[in-house]
C-alpha positions in Angstrom: 0.0 0.0 0.0 1.5 3.3 -1.1 2.3 5.9 1.7 1.2 3.4 4.3 2.7 5.2 7.3 1.2 8.5 6.1 -2.2 7.0 5.7 -2.1 5.5 9.2 -1.2 9.0 10.6 -4.0 10.6 8.7 -6.5 8.1 10.3 -5.0 8.7 13.8 -4.9 12.5 13.6 -8.4 12.5 12.0 -9.7 11.0 15.2 -7.9 13.6 17.2 -9.6 16.3 15.0 -12.9 14.9 16.1 -12.2 14.2 19.8 -10.5 17.6 20.3 -13.3 19.5 18.8 -11.5 20.9 15.8 -14.3 19.9 13.4 -17.9 18.8 13.5 -19.1 15.6 11.7 -17.2 15.0 8.5 -15.9 18.5 8.1 -12.2 19.3 7.9 -9.5 17.3 6.2 -5.8 16.4 6.5 -3.0 15.2 4.2 0.7 14.4 3.9 3.0 15.0 1.0 6.1 13.0 -0.1 8.3 15.2 -2.3 10.4 12.2 -3.5 7.5 10.6 -5.2 5.4 13.7 -5.7 2.4 11.9 -4.1 -0.1 13.3 -1.6 -2.2 11.1 0.8 -5.5 12.8 1.8 -8.5 11.9 3.9 -11.6 10.8 1.9 -14.6 13.0 1.3 -17.6 12.8 3.6 -16.4 9.8 5.6 -16.5 10.0 9.4 -13.1 10.1 11.1 -13.9 7.1 13.2 -15.1 5.2 10.2 -12.0 5.9 8.1 -9.3 3.2 7.7 -5.9 3.6 6.1 -7.3 1.9 3.0 -9.9 4.7 2.7 -7.2 7.3 2.5 -6.6 8.4 -1.1 -3.2 8.8 -2.7 -3.0 11.2 -5.6 -0.7 13.5 -7.5 -0.8 17.2 -6.9 -2.7 17.7 -10.1 -5.6 15.6 -8.6 -4.9 12.4 -10.5 -5.7 9.4 -8.2 -2.9 6.9 -7.9 -4.3 4.6 -5.3 -7.6 4.3 -3.4 -11.2 3.5 -4.1 -12.7 6.4 -2.2 -13.3 9.9 -3.5 -10.6 12.2 -2.1 -11.5 15.2 0.1 -13.1 18.1 -1.9 -10.3 20.3 -0.6 -7.5 18.3 -2.3 -6.8 21.3 -4.6 -6.4 23.5 -1.5 -3.9 21.0 0.1 -2.0 20.7 -3.2 -1.7 24.5 -3.5 -0.3 24.8 0.1 2.4 22.3 -0.8 3.3 24.3 -3.9 3.5 27.5 -1.8 5.3 25.9 1.1 7.9 23.5 -0.3 9.1 22.6 3.2 5.6 21.5 4.2 5.0 17.7 4.6 1.5 17.9 6.2 -1.6 20.1 6.0 -4.5 20.2 8.4 -7.7 22.0 7.7 -10.2 22.6 10.6 -13.5 24.2 11.3 -12.6 24.7 15.0 -15.0 27.0 16.8 -12.9 30.0 17.8 -10.7 30.2 14.6 -14.0 29.9 12.6 -15.6 32.6 14.8 -12.8 35.1 13.9 -13.1 34.0 10.2 -16.8 34.8 10.4 -16.0 38.2 11.9 -13.5 38.9 9.1 -10.6 39.2 11.6 -7.1 37.8 11.3 -5.6 35.9 14.3 -3.6 38.5 16.2 -0.7 38.3 18.6 -2.9 38.4 21.8 -0.8 35.5 23.1 2.9 34.8 22.6 2.3 31.3 21.2 1.1 32.7 17.9 4.9 32.7 17.1 4.4 29.0 16.4 2.8 30.1 13.1 6.1 31.8 12.1 4.4 35.2 12.0 2.9 37.9 14.3 -0.5 37.6 12.6 -2.4 34.8 10.8 -3.9 36.5 7.7 -7.4 36.2 6.4 -8.2 34.9 2.9 -11.4 36.3 1.3 -14.5 34.0 1.2 -14.7 31.6 -1.7 -17.0 28.5 -2.1 -15.5 25.4 -0.5 -13.9 22.7 -2.6 -13.3 24.9 -5.7 -10.2 25.7 -7.6 -10.9 29.4 -6.9 -10.7 28.7 -3.1 -7.3 27.0 -3.6 -6.1 29.9 -5.7 -7.3 32.5 -3.2 -5.7 30.8 -0.2 -2.5 30.2 -2.3 -2.3 33.9 -3.0 -2.7 34.7 0.7 0.2 32.3 1.5 2.2 33.9 -1.2 1.6 37.5 0.1 2.6 36.3 3.6 5.7 34.1 3.1 6.4 34.0 6.8 3.2 32.3 7.9 2.4 28.6 8.1 -1.4 29.2 8.5 -4.2 31.1 6.9 -7.7 31.8 8.0 -10.4 31.4 5.4 -13.2 33.9 5.7 -16.5 32.4 6.9 -14.9 28.9 6.6 -12.0 27.8 8.9 -8.3 27.4 9.2 -5.6 25.7 7.1 -2.2 25.0 8.8 0.9 23.3 7.5 4.2 22.0 8.9 7.2 19.7 8.4 5.2 16.8 9.9 1.7 15.8 10.8 2.4 16.4 14.5 3.6 19.9 13.8 0.7 20.9 11.5 -1.8 19.5 13.9 -0.1 21.1 16.9 -0.2 24.5 15.1 -4.0 24.1 14.4 -4.6 23.3 18.1 -2.4 26.2 19.2 -4.1 28.7 16.9 -7.5 27.6 18.2 -6.3 28.5 21.7 -5.0 31.9 20.6 -8.3 32.6 18.7 -10.3 31.8 21.8 -8.2 34.2 23.9 -8.6 36.9 21.2 -12.4 36.5 21.0 -12.8 36.4 24.8 -10.6 39.4 25.3 -12.6 41.3 22.6 -15.8 40.5 24.4 -14.8 42.5 27.5 -12.4 45.1 26.1 -9.5 45.8 23.7 -6.8 43.1 23.9 -3.2 44.2 24.0 -1.5 42.9 20.8 2.2 42.0 21.0 4.5 43.9 18.7 6.5 42.2 15.9 9.7 42.6 18.0 8.0 40.8 20.9 6.8 38.0 18.7 10.3 37.6 17.2 11.7 37.4 20.7 9.4 34.4 21.4 10.5 32.8 18.1 14.1 33.0 19.3 13.1 31.4 22.6 11.3 28.6 20.8 14.5 27.6 19.2 15.8 26.3 22.6 12.4 25.2 24.0 11.9 21.6 25.0 14.4 18.7 25.3 17.7 18.5 23.4 17.6 16.5 20.2 18.1 12.8 21.0 17.1 13.2 24.7 14.6 10.5 25.4 14.3 11.1 29.1 
């Protein structure tokens, strides 16, 4: 089975999307990309996360040609492919309809630096892409343009839709989506009672530098 490990991760993290409240029902989708083969594995369209098996995950080329799999791929396959084109270092993409990021998207607001962990996105603000109908080439192009206009960010909000995040692994892309949901919740809650203080670009850059030494040293399994 092509991209077996990636397909298993997509199933595992799809369940986490459901259990951690990042999507409702069959909404949202996730993928992995292998630059050596040029193949992308993506979750199937309209199939529940707890019903999906590795065999249900579809393998296709970035142009949409199905290479392996009997299911119809996610309707957002063109969006995922466009993110990989715009972010050559990306190996995974996670698209969510999480409540607070989607709330900001419905308000037409970007995610701002109301909490220092926004630095995980690579930028001091997660930009907003204009509303376009889901699952269309036009949506993929619009989000791609937003990524292109903001080369520092690894995430984009889609107006009245949700969030798309990418990273060098499924764990990092998923972690970014979870983190941005937290930052969005803080932003929305703060705006409900007042005007939140937004960190400056210099302050966010300071966090990014600290992140470089955060956690355990490489190879430390303690």
